[in-house]
GUFI-13177 format. One record per residue (C-alpha): residue number from 1; residue in three letters; x, y, z. Coordinates in steps of 0.5 Angstrom, whole numbers, padded with zeros to 4 digits. Layout:
REM residues N
@i NUM aa ALA X X Y Y Z Z
...
//
This chain:
REM residues 85
@i 1 aa UNK X -0023 Y 0158 Z 0131
@i 2 aa UNK X -0021 Y 0156 Z 0125
@i 3 aa UNK X -0019 Y 0149 Z 0128
@i 4 aa UNK X -0026 Y 0149 Z 0130
@i 5 aa UNK X -0029 Y 0150 Z 0124
@i 6 aa UNK X -0025 Y 0145 Z 0120
@i 7 aa UNK X -0025 Y 0140 Z 0125
@i 8 aa UNK X -0033 Y 0141 Z 0124
@i 9 aa UNK X -0033 Y 0141 Z 0117
@i 10 aa UNK X -0029 Y 0134 Z 0117
@i 11 aa UNK X -0034 Y 0131 Z 0122
@i 12 aa UNK X -0040 Y 0133 Z 0118
@i 13 aa UNK X -0037 Y 0130 Z 0112
@i 14 aa UNK X -0035 Y 0124 Z 0115
@i 15 aa UNK X -0042 Y 0123 Z 0117
@i 16 aa UNK X -0045 Y 0125 Z 0110
@i 17 aa UNK X -0040 Y 0120 Z 0107
@i 18 aa UNK X -0043 Y 0114 Z 0112
@i 19 aa UNK X -0050 Y 0114 Z 0109
@i 20 aa UNK X -0052 Y 0107 Z 0109
@i 21 aa UNK X -0057 Y 0109 Z 0103
@i 22 aa UNK X -0053 Y 0106 Z 0098
@i 23 aa UNK X -0054 Y 0102 Z 0092
@i 24 aa UNK X -0050 Y 0096 Z 0094
@i 25 aa UNK X -0054 Y 0096 Z 0101
@i 26 aa UNK X -0061 Y 0096 Z 0097
@i 27 aa UNK X -0059 Y 0090 Z 0093
@i 28 aa UNK X -0057 Y 0086 Z 0099
@i 29 aa UNK X -0065 Y 0087 Z 0101
@i 30 aa UNK X -0069 Y 0081 Z 0099
@i 31 aa UNK X -0077 Y 0080 Z 0099
@i 32 aa UNK X -0080 Y 0077 Z 0106
@i 33 aa UNK X -0075 Y 0081 Z 0110
@i 34 aa UNK X -0078 Y 0084 Z 0117
@i 35 aa UNK X -0077 Y 0091 Z 0118
@i 36 aa UNK X -0072 Y 0090 Z 0124
@i 37 aa UNK X -0068 Y 0086 Z 0119
@i 38 aa UNK X -0068 Y 0092 Z 0113
@i 39 aa UNK X -0066 Y 0097 Z 0119
@i 40 aa UNK X -0060 Y 0093 Z 0120
@i 41 aa UNK X -0058 Y 0094 Z 0113
@i 42 aa UNK X -0060 Y 0101 Z 0112
@i 43 aa UNK X -0061 Y 0104 Z 0119
@i 44 aa UNK X -0068 Y 0106 Z 0122
@i 45 aa UNK X -0073 Y 0109 Z 0117
@i 46 aa UNK X -0074 Y 0117 Z 0117
@i 47 aa UNK X -0081 Y 0117 Z 0116
@i 48 aa UNK X -0087 Y 0111 Z 0116
@i 49 aa UNK X -0095 Y 0110 Z 0115
@i 50 aa UNK X -0100 Y 0105 Z 0116
@i 51 aa UNK X -0106 Y 0104 Z 0111
@i 52 aa UNK X -0110 Y 0098 Z 0110
@i 53 aa UNK X -0105 Y 0092 Z 0113
@i 54 aa UNK X -0099 Y 0095 Z 0110
@i 55 aa UNK X -0093 Y 0100 Z 0113
@i 56 aa UNK X -0089 Y 0104 Z 0108
@i 57 aa UNK X -0083 Y 0106 Z 0110
@i 58 aa UNK X -0079 Y 0111 Z 0108
@i 59 aa UNK X -0071 Y 0112 Z 0109
@i 60 aa UNK X -0068 Y 0118 Z 0106
@i 61 aa UNK X -0072 Y 0125 Z 0103
@i 62 aa UNK X -0077 Y 0125 Z 0097
@i 63 aa UNK X -0073 Y 0130 Z 0094
@i 64 aa UNK X -0067 Y 0127 Z 0094
@i 65 aa UNK X -0064 Y 0120 Z 0095
@i 66 aa UNK X -0068 Y 0115 Z 0098
@i 67 aa UNK X -0071 Y 0107 Z 0099
@i 68 aa UNK X -0078 Y 0106 Z 0100
@i 69 aa UNK X -0081 Y 0099 Z 0102
@i 70 aa UNK X -0087 Y 0096 Z 0103
@i 71 aa UNK X -0089 Y 0091 Z 0109
@i 72 aa UNK X -0095 Y 0087 Z 0110
@i 73 aa UNK X -0095 Y 0083 Z 0116
@i 74 aa UNK X -0088 Y 0086 Z 0117
@i 75 aa UNK X -0085 Y 0082 Z 0111
@i 76 aa UNK X -0082 Y 0087 Z 0105
@i 77 aa UNK X -0087 Y 0086 Z 0100
@i 78 aa UNK X -0085 Y 0092 Z 0095
@i 79 aa UNK X -0078 Y 0096 Z 0094
@i 80 aa UNK X -0076 Y 0102 Z 0090
@i 81 aa UNK X -0070 Y 0107 Z 0091
@i 82 aa UNK X -0069 Y 0114 Z 0087
@i 83 aa UNK X -0062 Y 0117 Z 0087
@i 84 aa UNK X -0057 Y 0112 Z 0089
@i 85 aa UNK X -0051 Y 0110 Z 0087
//
């Protein structure tokens, strides 16, 4: 039983340690990238919303580390981040 708990704890740490939400990955993003190109770098967005010809996407959580990107005509036009190391 203890070995199963230890294994689950190690796997949990491994998964959280593999986050693509890093300052290094954020710095590799470029204006004009498509959503697919961005997702190749930082993974699938956790939340997206559309308004008046724009698509705003959030990777991560508003309460912790995150990356926000706004796309127009499937091209990244604004970037911001919070809590990245």
